N, C-alpha and C positions, 0 to 999 in steps of 0.2 A: 264709714266707709264700710264696704262690703269684704266679707270672707277673706274671697278671692284677690280683690285690691290686694288685702291685708298681706296675703301669705305671698302674693307678687311680691311686696316692698320688700318683707323678709325673705325672700331668697338673695334678691340682689343686694341687700344690705350682706347677706353672708358671703356673698360672691364677692364681693369688695373687700369685705373684714380677711377672706384667706387669698388673696389677691396682696391686699398689703403685706400682711406679716409672711407671704413667700417673696414678694421683692424684701423683704426686710432682712430678713435671713440667707436670703440666697449670696450676698457678699460673703458673710460669715461661713457658709457651707463650701466655699469655692476658695475660702484661705484654710480651711480647717480640714478640708480631702483628701489632699494628700499625704496629710499627717497618719489619719485613719487609715488609708490605702497602704502605706510603706509599711513593707515586710522587715523584722527585726535579717539580718545577715550575721553570719558566725561566717568568720574568715579562720585560716587557717595558718599558724603562725609557726616558726621553726628556730633554734637556736643550735647551732655543732656543741655548745660548751655544757657539761657536765651542770645536775640541777642545783649543784647549791653555790654555784659560782654568779659574780654579778650579774653578768648578762641573762644568765638564766631566772636568775633569784630577786634581785632586784630591776633591772635597765629593760629589760625587756614587761615586765609587768607594769612599771613607768608609766610605757607607751598605752599598754594596752588599756588600762584605767583613764587616762588622757581622752582615748578617742573613743570610751564608750559615756565618758561625761561628756563629753562635746556632742557627742550624735543622741545623750539621752536614751543612754540603753540601746539604740538599734543596731549598733555594729559593738557583735563580741570577736573575743577568739580563741578557739581551742589552741593552748599554748604547748607546743613539742619541746624539750628540752635534749643536748646529749646526739643530737643528730638521731631519731629513731626512724626515719624516714627514710634513710641511703644511706653512701658512705657520704664523710665530714666532704671531701673537697669538689662535690658536684654538690653543695648545698645551693650553689646561684644558680646552678643549670635548673636545678628545681623549683630555682623563684622564677627564673626566666621564665620556663614552659608551663608553667603553673601548673606546678603539683603543689605546690604551696601558693598561697595568697603572697608572704610577706617574710621577712626571716633578715638576720644576722648573719654575715660571714666576713671571712678574711680572704683579704685580696691576694696576698701572698699565695694562697690555693688555688688562684686562677690567674695562673702569669701570662703577662697579655694583655690581659680583659680591660684590667684600669689602669695603661702606661703614666697618665700624669700624677693617679694618685700614689704611685709605687715611689714617690719624692719623699712622702711623710716614711719611709720605711729607709731612707739610706741612714749609712751610719753620722747622725748627729748624734749632739750631746744638746740634752734637755734635763733640768731639773725636775719636771713632774709633769703627767700628760695634762693637767690642767692648763700649762702655760702652750704644750706642743699644740694641743686641740684649741687655742686660740688662732695661733697661727694657719692653721687648717683651715676653721673658721674663716679666714680674712683672706687666704686663698682660694678658697672655693665662691666667695662672693666677687672676688674677681672674674670668674667663668673659668679658670682654668679647666677645672673638671666636667664640663656641659658636656665635654664627648664620652667621658667615661661610664658616665650614669646616662645616657642618651636614652637608654632600649629596657629603662626602669623608671621608677619617682621613686628618687633619693627621698629619705626618709632622715637619714642624721647618720655623723660618723667622731669619730676621736680614736686619738693613743692610746694605749692602755696603759701608758708609763714605760720611761727607762728601762731599758735589758743591761743584765748582769750574765755573769756567764757562771754557771754553777755546774761545779763538775768535783770528783771522785780523785781528782789529783792537787796539790796544792801548786798555782802555777804563780809565780813572782815577779816572771819580767814575759814580755813578747815572744821572747825565743823559745819558752816553756811553752809556748802552743804551735808549736814544730810535730806533726807526727801526731796529733792528739783528735781523737775520733770526735765530733762535736753535731750536736742534730741542729740543724738548722729549720726555720720554723716559718720563710719565705725566701726566695731564691738570691733576692740581695743579702741575706746572711750565706749563702752560700759562697757567694762571690768572696766576701768579707772574709768567709773561713778560708779560702783557698789565699788571698793576700797574706794572711796572717800564720802559711803555716800548716794552718790544720787540716783536716780531712772532714769536708760536708758530708753530712749524714741528711737528709731528706725524711721524714717521718711526720703523722699527726701527733699533737701533743699527747694523746692518750697513749702509745705508747713509749712514752719517757721513762717511768718509772722502772717499765719491767727490761726498759732496755738499760740500763743503767745499772740495777743488778745483778744482770747476764755480761755486763762489759759491752755490751753489741755500741755501746758510745761511751765516752769517757766524758762529756757533759750535754750541756744547753744553753743555749741561749734562753733567757725567760724574764720577764717580769716577778718580781717577788708576787706578787699574788700568786700566783703559778706554785709557789711553794705550797700554798697550802691547796689550791683548786686542785694539782694532779699529782701531791703528793710528792716534791720534790723535794721537799724540806726535811723528808724521813728517809733518803737515800743518798741526798749531794752530799760530802763533807765540806768541803767551801763553797763559799762566793766568790768571787771574782768583781769587785766592784767597775763593770766598765763602765758603767751608764751611758750605753752607749746605744745609739737606734730602742725601735720600737714596732708593734704590730698595728695594725688599720684594722678596727672594727668599724663595715659598715651595716647598717638596714637599710632596709630597701620595700619597694612594695610592687608587683606587678602592675603593670600600667592599668590591667582592666580592671579588676578589681579595685583601685584607686579611684577610676574615671567614673565607677557607678555608685563610689560611695556617695551619703548625701552632702551638699553643701558646705554645713557645719563640720562632718568629717573630713573635708578635703580644708576648710582652712585652718582647721586646731591644726595638720602638717604643717602647711603654708608657713602658719605664722608662730610656730615650736619647737624646728628643726636646729636651731641653737640652741636653744634652751635644754633640748635632750641632747646635744653633742656635749656640751658643758657638765650636765647631770652626769655625765657616762665617765667623762674622764675625772669629773671630781670623787666618783663611785670608785673608781678603778687605786686613785690615788689613796685612799681612805685603805683599799684591801691592798694597796703595797705595803703599807705600814704594819699592819696586821700581818703580813706572809712574812715580813722580816723577822716578827716577836714570833713567830711559830717557826722560822727555820732557826731562831737563837735558843729557841726552847729544845729543839733536839740538836744542841751541840753543833749545829754548821758554826765551820770558824769563817772568819770575814776577810778578806784577804784586799787590803787597799793596795794599789798601785800610785808608787810617787807621779807626780804632774809630769816628768821628764818622760816616763817610761809611756804614758797615757799621751804626750805629744807624739811619742814615737809609733807609738800604735795607728793616731792618725795620720800618720804620713805616710805610714805601709798601704792604709786603705783607701787616700786620698786616689787611685785612679778607677775605685768602684765609682765611685761620683761623676766622674768625667764621661768614663763607660754610660752610665744613666744618662747624660746630656746628649750625648753622640745618637746615643738610641733612639731619644724625642724626636729630636731635629731631623733625623731621617722619616721619622714619621708624619712631617710637617708640622710639629707640635713645635712652642716657643717655650723648649726645655733651660734655655742660658736664661733667658730674661727670668721664667718662671723662677727658678731655683735661687735667684739675687737676690729677685722680691719676697721670697721666703726668708732668705740669711738674713733681709732688712729688719723684717717684720719680730726674727725673733729675736733679734739685737735689742727690739725698738720696746721688747718687752721684758729684756734685762739678761738675754742668754748672751754671754759673755763666748764670742767664737764657738759658736754651735759645729760649725765645723769646718773642716778646707775649701773654701769657694774655689772651684773650677776656674781655670784660666782660657 
């Protein structure tokens, strides 16, 4: 074989080998290229709650960690606590307009925006945040809240535990509420306070301590965790064990960043909303116990009303539930059916007479 023929044969062989290698690795490149090409993204997240509270210190970071792990570190979050990006009541607006990408807000700060979810804040009796949240999960699964969260991507939600009345006055009966100025965390509590003869005062939780100190308010509706988180346990003299109602904490994401997430991120959110809801509730149950202990250390006296007194209170606030049903029905939503199912779910979870069911 001549040198020329040998060289030609070698060239052909090398071309064949190169082509074979290229064809062999091309599918692998197609699979791997998106991962190489993808760029890490940092989202902006916010909670209005102070830095050392459960949402800021535990629940938010738990979601952040899970999303980051699910996406292989491709999605991270700049986490802001204590509402540094604007007024507390406007946090949902910041989320909706994408000043932030996702965050935690209280539905009571945006009256009328989440009409069906307001049902969870009605004056009901429930022994723990976990039991109430289990009922909330069932209501969500039935589709009642679909319209509430139609403009954002729902992440998870929970009730923060039964509310007590923290007061500077020793109130031993329903009649003792007459004329008392009580801080209300949501519109429902405004109606509850009016029905009980009190004077409702709306203000963010961060203003409670100073307002009680200066006598601007006589007391506040609050869960026990707030005895620590907002130092109510240092300023209140009494805690009246009403065990009535709660505040709903909702976590959501703007649709644009959600749609841009890698599929692993979307899957994490879709698969874990129920788990995260219960995690939030159980965290608050734990911290409510710590709140009562903190209050006890600061000599806050516990006042327990009799069963008869609690039933008297329930009878007085029944119109609050009826008004909610009428308002929801007027919006074309199944308020009566929904609240009836909610009652039945709570009963199945072991709650005896959670509230007076509207007729």
